[in-house]
DOVEX-835331 format. One record per atom (N, C-alpha, C, CB): x, y, z. Coordinates in steps of 0.1 Angstrom, whole numbers, plus 5000, padded with zeros to 4 digits. Glycine has a CB too. Example, Ala and Ser with C-alpha at 12.3 -4.5 7.8 and 13.67 -1.06 7.14 Angstrom:
513249435078/512349555078/513249675078/511349555090/512849785071/513749895071/512950005079/514149945057/
end
This chain:
812589112199/812788952191/811088922197/814588812198/810788882188/809288822178/808588692190/809888712157/807788692196/807388572203/807388442198/806288592205/808088332208/807588222202/805788202201/808388132211/805388102189/803988052183/804087942184/803588072171/803587912193/802887732197/801587652192/802487732213/802087542187/800987472177/800787382183/801287442163/799487362182/799487152181/798187142173/799187042200/798487012169/798586982157/797786782159/800487012152/796186822156/795686652164/795586652152/794186602176/796486502144/795886432132/797386482123/794186502126/798386472128/799286512122/800886372114/799586622133/800086302113/800786162109/801486182094/799386022108/800486242088/800886242071/799986312065/800786102063/800186332055/799386462043/799086572051/797786422035/797986642051/797486802051/798486832065/795386832053/798386712072/798586752087/800286772093/797786622096/800886652088/802086612091/802686782080/802586412085/802086852062/802486902055/802687092060/801686862045/801087082070/801187222080/802487242092/799787232091/802187112096/803387072108/804687172103/803986872106/804987142095/806687182082/806687242075/807387112072/804887292077/805187502072/805287512084/803887632064/804687552097/804687592108/805387652116/804587542112/807087492113/808287502122/809287572113/808887342127/808987592098/809887632089/809387812091/809787542073/808087792098/807887972098/808488052114/805888002096/809087922118/808987992133/808387922147/808188122132/807487882143/806687852152/807287662160/805087882144/806687642169/806787562179/805587482179/807187632190/806587322176/804987232169/804987122176/804787182151/802987072187/803486942189/802186842180/803786912208/802486802172/801286732164/801486582174/801686722143/799886552167/799786372175/799386282161/798086352189/799286152167/799486022159/798485982165/800885922159/798085802155/797885772162/798585612164/796785802161/799085562153/800385482155/801685542151/800285372148/801885432142/803385512135/803785542122/804485452137/804485712127/804285812118/805585862117/803285912122/806485772108/807885832100/807485922094/808685742089/806385972092/806586152080/806886242094/804386232069/806186212103/806386322112/807086282124/805086372115/807986222123/809186122134/809686252119/809385852135/810386212111/811386292105/811186412102/811886242095/810486462115/809986612108/810386652129/807486632098/810786562139/811286602147/812286612149/811086572153/813486632138/814586572145/815486732144/815286402135/814086872138/814986982142/814587022157/814887102132/813886952164/813986972181/812887102187/815787012186/812287142177/810987242177/809487152176/810987342162/809587042172/808686952175/808686832184/808486912166/807186882191/806786742198/805886682189/806086742212/805786532198/804886422191/804486382205/805586292180/802886352203/801786302212/800986212202/800786432218/800186152211/799186042212/797986072213/799285972221/797186052203/795686092207/795085912198/794986302197/794085912203/792585842195/791385962196/791685682206/791186022184/790086162192/788986102192/789786302183/788085962185/787385912192/786985872208/787385862187/787985872212/788485812226/788485872236/789685782226/787485942247/787486022254/788786072264/786286002258/788985932265/790185862282/791585942271/790385572285/790985912259/792785972250/792886092249/793185932232/791986152245/791586312248/792586372257/790086332254/792086252269/792086392284/793386282283/790586402304/793886222281/795686182283/796586252279/796186072277/795886272266/796386392255/796886502265/794986452244/795786562270/795486702275/796486732289/793686712280/796486602298/797086542309/798586572306/796586392310/798986542296/800286492291/800686612285/800386372281/799886712282/800786892280/800486982288/800586972266/800286922302/799887042311/800887132311/799487002326/800687172313/800987362316/802187402301/802287412337/801887332291/801987412282/800487532275/802387292272/800987592270/799987702265/800587712248/800187872276/799287702240/799487742220/798287792220/799487602205/798987892213/798487982207/797587952191/799688062205/797987802187/797187752178/796087572182/798287752166/795787522181/794487422184/793687352175/793487492190/794387312164/793887232151/793487112152/794787212142/792687112151/791586962145/791386942137/790486922148/792686812132/792586792116/792186692115/793786792108/792086562123/791386452122/790286412118/791486432130/790486322103/788986292095/789386182090/788386392083/788286122089/788285972071/787086002059/787685742077/787385942050/786085902039/785785762039/786385942024/784085792038/784185692035/782885692026/784385602046/782385562023/780685572010/781085642002/779085652013/782385651995/782485791985/781285701974/784585841977/780285811967/779585751956/778785621959/780585721946/778485631974/777085561977/775685641982/777485451988/774685621975/773385701981/773785682001/771585601975/771985792006/772885722021/772085632025/773285832034/770585582016/769785432013/770885382019/769285361996/772285332009/772685192007/774085212016/772885151990/773985252026/775085262036/774585252048/775685382036/775585122057/775585102067/775485152075/775985072068/774185162090/774485272099/775385242104/773885312107/776285142115/777685132111/778685252114/777785092097/778585262098/779485342088/779085452087/779585302074/777885482084/776885632090/777185682106/774885572090/777285602114/777985642131/779585632132/777285522144/780085582122/781485602122/782185702120/781985552115/781385742110/781885882102/781486022103/781785872089/780085972113/779586172116/780386132132/776886242118/781185992135/781586042149/782886082153/781285962158/783586072142/784886082135/785186222128/784885982124/783986212121/784386372118/783486492117/784986382107/782786452128/781586542136/781786592150/780186452138/781786492154/781286482170/782586482178/780286342174/783686382176/784786402176/785586552181/784986342165/786086542166/786686712165/786686802177/785786792155/785086822179/784386952189/784686902203/782486962187/784786732203/784386712215/786086742222/783586552217/786986732208/788386722214/789086872218/789386642203/788086942210/788287092213/787787152228/787487172202/786987092229/786787152245/787187112257/785587172248/787886972255/788686892266/789786932260/788486732268/790187002256/792387062249/791787232253/793287022220/790687312251/790787392251/791187432266/789987412245/791587362279/792187512290/794187452284/791487462319/794887392272/795587482269/795587562263/796187452266/795287622259/794587742250/795087832255/793187762250/796287942248/796788052249/795688202249/797688042238/796288252259/794888352263/794688412241/795488562281/793688422239/793588482224/793988402213/794488592222/793688252221/794388172204/793388162194/794987982206/793988082190/793187982177/793187862174/793587992166/791487842173/791487722172/790687672156/790787682185/791087622149/790787562141/790487462138/791187572137/789087412128/788287282124/788887252107/786287312125/789887152107/789787102093/787987012082/791186992097/787387122082/786087082075/786687062055/784587252080/785587102044/785787142035/784587172029/786687072030/785487242015/783887302014/782887222008/783887442005/782387062012/781487012005/781087012015/781486921997/781387062031/780587132040/779787192037/780887182047/779887292028/778687392023/777087292017/779487512007/775987342025/774787322026/774687442012/774087352042/774787532011/773987652002/774787591987/774487852008/776487471988/776887481979/776487331972/778287531980/775687281975/775687121973/773987111963/775587011993/774987161951/773587091944/773886971932/772487231936/775486901938/774586811929/774386691937/775286781913/775086711950/774586551962/775186501962/773586441962/776286461963/777586371952/778186361967/778986491934/778686261974/779986201981/779086301995/782086251974/777786231996/776786272003/776686262022/775886181997/777286152025/778086112037/778886182043/778686022035/779886202031/780986262040/779986442037/783086242031/779586442033/779486572026/778486632040/778586572008/777486562042/776886542059/778386582069/776086332064/779186472073/779186522084/780486632087/779186412091/781286672075/781286782073/780486912073/781486772067/779086932073/778387002073/777886962090/777587012061/777686932093/777786872107/778886922114/777886732107/779886902112/781086972113/780987112116/781686962101/780587152109/780287322104/779787362116/779087372090/778187292121/777287322131/778287362140/776287202136/778687192147/778887202156/779887322157/779087092161/780587302150/781787422153/781687542150/782987412147/780187612149/779487732152/779187732169/778087752143/778587612170/777887622186/779387672188/777087462197/780087592190/781487592200/781587762200/783187512193/781987842187/782387952187/781488012199/782288012174/780087992199/778788072202/779388012224/776587982190/779487912221/779987912237/780887972246/780387832239/781888012235/782988002242/783788212240/784087852233/782788212234/782288352226/783388512236/779688382230/782688472249/783288572258/784788512264/782188622271/785288442257/786588402265/787988442248/786388172272/787288472241/787888572229/789088482216/789088702240/788588372218/788888292209/788688312197/788588212211/789688302180/789288312168/789088142168/790288402158/787688132161/787987992152/787488032142/787287852156/787987932132/788387862124/787387772115/789287792130/786987802100/786587622098/786887622082/784387552102/788187572083/789087552068/788787482062/790487522067/788687462047/788787382043/790587422031/787087352039/790887302026/792587262027/792687352011/793287042028/791487281999/791487281987/791187151985/792587321981/791387061974/791386951970/792786891966/790386951960/792986831977/794386811975/795186681974/795086881985/796286651970/796686511960/797486401973/798186561945/796086371980/796686311993/795686181991/796586412009/795786092002/795485962001/793785962002/796385882012/793686092008/791986102005/791686161993/791186202015/792186271987/792086381977/792186301962/793486501979/792686231964/793486121948/794186171941/792686051937/795186091933/796086161929/795786261919/796986081924/794586321912/794086361906/793686471909/793486301903/793486521924/793286621927/794686771923/792986581940/793686881922/794686981916/795587071920/794387031910/795387041939/796687091944/798086991950/796087171956/798787041954/799886941962/799487001974/801686961959/800186921985/800586931997/800787071999/801586851999/802387141995/802387241995/801887391995/802587221992/801287331986/800687441981/799687551991/799887391969/798787411994/797587412002/798187472015/796887252003/799287392027/799887442036/800187552037/800687392037/801487602028/801087742027/800487852024/801387752026/799087822017/797687912020/797687882034/796087872012/797187732039/795887782053/797187862062/794787582065/798487822066/799487862069/799088052073/800587812057/799088102060/798888242061/797488282068/798788292047/796288202062/795088232066/795188262085/794088102060/795888132081/796188092104/796888232108/797887892111/797888302103/799088392108/796988512109/801188452093/796788552092/796288622092/795188652098/796388632084/794088572107/792988592112/793188542128/791988512103/794388532134/794588492146/794488642150/795988402150/793688622163/793388772169/792088812166/794288882164/791788812151/790388802147/788888822161/790388632138/788788712163/788088702174/786988642170/787688822181/786688572158/785788592144/784988442148/786888592125/784788362137/783988262131/784088252117/782688282135/785188202108/784688212094/784888062089/785588332085/784088092075/784587922072/785087972056/782787762074/785987962054/786987982040/788387882037/787788132042/788687902031/789387842021/790787872025/788887892007/792187802020/793187762022/793487942016/793587592014/792788002003/793488132001/792488232005/793888151986/791888222016/791388292027/789788372022/792788402032/789788272012/788188282004/787188202012/788088201987/785888332013/784688292022/784188172015/783488412025/783488072024/782487972018/780987982021/782887842022/780488022016/778888042021/778687842034/777188061998/777787912039/777487792048/776087722043/777287842064/
end
């Protein structure tokens, strides 16, 4: 009999996070998904009995610590940090208020890696820690300069996750920086080329294929390597 696999998805209330929770449940995983407030899509998944729901505000250290304490005694084969926001779309950095720069960088880059460190005691031996990034975080691919604050926040996340992987190299975790594709969500917009189902199916394939590799890679939902 196959060993049950357990996943913690931080940021699962809707969109790709909720879709990934559903995909992993369909593959036989047990999943705990977190939300900040009401999350009817996530709550609907809980009817099957293998989904737990936690509450966390990822930018508040006390909230992350409380989530960790509430899950004490559980061990997760996957900890997926999915939280992120979009802001200042189409604006040059000189036109963006300092407060907005700080909010985006803290939410998209700093908070996920800080949270990963706090949550790490919940990781099973050889677990995967995954960060939801974007192809826009690739410095090498930045040829048009668009969405520069969001792009910079994801590049910073990639750098912080690289440091996270280095700091924990001796512990044998697999660390993944994952681009989900450009998906039809509130962030990706209605004209995006991918539906959520295609994206999360690919992400789940990558997570299962890469499990136990002990690498840190930057890949998309089709497991194609993205240049840093």
